[in-house]
N, C-alpha and C positions, 0 to 999 in steps of 0.2 A: 641111811647108810652112806658112808663116804665112798667115792669111786675107788680109792686105794684099797678099801676093805673088800669091795667087789672083786678087784683083781686078785687079791689074796685068796678069797674063797672060791673063785672060779677061774683057775689058771687056763682052762680050755678057751675061755673067752678070747684070749689073745694068742692062741696057738695057730699054727699054720693051717689047720683044718678050717678055722673060722674065717680068718683073713690074714694077710701077710705082714703085720708089723714085725719089725726086727727085735724089739725089746720094749718092755714096759719098765719105766723107772719113775721114781718120785724124788723131786728135789725141793727143798725148802727155800734155797737161795737162787734167785733168778740168774745172777752172774754165772754161777757154777753150771746152771742148766744151759745157758747159752753156749758156754765153752764146750760142754759135753755134746750138745746138739751138733756143733761144728764138726766134732769127731765122728759121731754116729750117723748123722743125717737120718733121723727116724722118719718113718712113713707119715706119722702124724703126731700131734701133741694136743693135749687138752689142757687149757689154762683157765684158772679161776680169775675172774676180773679183779677181785680183791686179793692182793698179795703184798707181802712186806717189800719194801725198797722200791720195786717197780710194779705198776699195776699191769694187769693182764692185757689191757688194750695196747699199751706201749710195747709190751713184750711181743704181742702178736704182730705189731707193725715191724719190729726189728726182725722177727723170725721170717716173716714173709718177704720183706725187702732183701734180706741177706740169703734167702732160700736155705735156711738152716734145717727145715723139715719139709716133708711133702706138703702138708697143709696143717692148719690150725683150727681147732674148735674151741669155743669159749664157753665157760660155765659161770653162771651167776645166780644170785638169789633175787636179783632185781628184775622187775617186769615193766619198768616205766619206759615211756617213749624216748626220753633223752638217751638212755643207755642203748636202746634198740637202734636209734639213729647213729650213734657213735659206732656201734658194731657193724651196721650196714655199710659204713664208709670204709671198713677194713676189708682186706682180701682174706676172709675166713670162710670155712666150709660149713660151719654149724654154730648154733647158739642153743645151749641147753640151760634150762631153768631148774634150779634146785627146788626140792629134792629130786635127785635122779636115781632111778632104779635100772636094773639091767634090761627091763622090757622097753625102756625108752632109749637107753644108752646104745645098746647093740644095734638096733635098726638105724639110729642116727649115724653111727660110725660106718655101718655098711653103705648107707646112702652116700655119705661123704666120700668114702673110698671109691665107690662107683663113679661119682662125679669127677673125682680127682683123676682116675684112670681115663675117663672120657676126655677131659681137658688135656691130659698129657698126650693122648693120641692126636687130638686136634693140633696141638703145638708141633708135634712131629710132622704132621701133614703140611702145616704151614711152612715149616722150615724147608721141607722138600720142594714145595711149590715155589718158595722164594729163591731157592738155589737154582731151580730149573729156569725161572724167569731171569735171574741174573745171568745164567749161562746163555740164555737166548739173546740178552742184551749184548754180551761180549761177541757172540757170533754175528749179530747184525752189524755191529761196529766194525768187526774185522772184515766182514763181507763188503761193507761200504768202502773200507780202505783199499781192499783188493780191486774193487770195481774202479776206483779212482786211479790207483797207481798202475794197474795192468790194463786199463781200458777194456774191461770185460763186462758182459751183461750180468745181471743178478744171478741168473741160472748158472752161467759159466763160473762166476766167482764162487758160488756155493759148491759146485762140482770140484773146482780147484781145491777149496779148503777141505772138502771131504776126502779127496784123494791124498792130499798132503797129510792129513790126520791119520789115515790108514797106513801110509808109508812110514810115518814116524811112530806109530803105535800109541797115539794120543787120542783123547776124546776131542770132539770139536770145540768144546768149551776150553779145555786146556790149551789147545793149539791157538785158539782165538786170543786168549789171555797173553800167551807168549808173543804172538805177532804184534799185538797192541803195545806190549811193554817194549819190544824191540823197536817199534816204529816211533814211540815217544822218547826214546833215549837219544 
């Protein structure tokens, strides 16, 4: 059974109760699919490796590089090592071998969705940590500048910056950036 037939027979498979994809669509032409994905940004897409015009491996590369979908899963009838190695070099969340039935498809999608959400959470935490570290770098540089220009100790320079930030209603990071910009001009 084709995946599109499974979708047609079991619409609940892709309903909100099961997992949160926005929409299930089928396109024969990859260019049209890529344009549509840029508009919809689907949670995931399942691509067959053998497609007319552009193969699924190249399409997966474009989709992941351009971040046109949350993630990509590949579907193939091939089980050879060469294909597996090519797929493993891509940033895909799953590899399904035909024939696929709902008993293998649904768990594979659920696992991929779970991993996708875990990775998204890790990326958010990384961004927060990087922002905090960058803020700390600005603060340390501004503190060093104040220590040098005002001839203050590190403790006193920090206290000065903290008081100035509170008086101006700014965060220490924002104040540090402004002071560094003004000092460099």
